[in-house]
Phi, psi and omega in degrees: 000328172063216178278344190264353186080196181274128187254118183238349176202170185298330181291343180283341183283148176289172180300160186297319184298323182287320173299314179296322182293325173298315174303317180294321176293323173297320175299311185305313179302313180296314178295325175284353179075027178274123179250161179294150171291142183295149174293145182294132184277141179291140182284146182287121179285150179280132172294135175261113176261122179292144184309318179298323180288321179299314179303315179297323186287320183296332180286340183235108181297318178300315180298325179292311182299320183295317181294324179288337177274354181288156172289171182301314188285332177291315180303312176309309176315306184291321181290316178298326177296323179277320186278348179275356179296145179269340177243147180303311185301319179293320176298314180298317181289323174295325180291308177310310181292329180287316176305320181293311177301314181291334177293328181268005181077025186254143176282177188294318184252052178299332187294330189255010176283142175291147184264000000 
């Protein structure tokens, strides 16, 4: 919608002099090299790794090494998958599967990665 509100027909447009004035202002800003300020970047949040996850990884050295070598996003995928489980039983089965996959060096969505 911008500064002019919702435009559904030509009657909704402002008068020609207003549009011409806006275009002249935009040209002047463009000629002066003035840019919009960059959007502030979100600070990267630190991953909170639950104790039960760390304990399961410590039991399998290969899984621990693989997890530590993963990028932030790969670690986050595994942690979200496990912590979003609604029941304890689901969480435990996902945790066992995750440790098994990490021991094999696989990322969370390894099935869909290109070969």
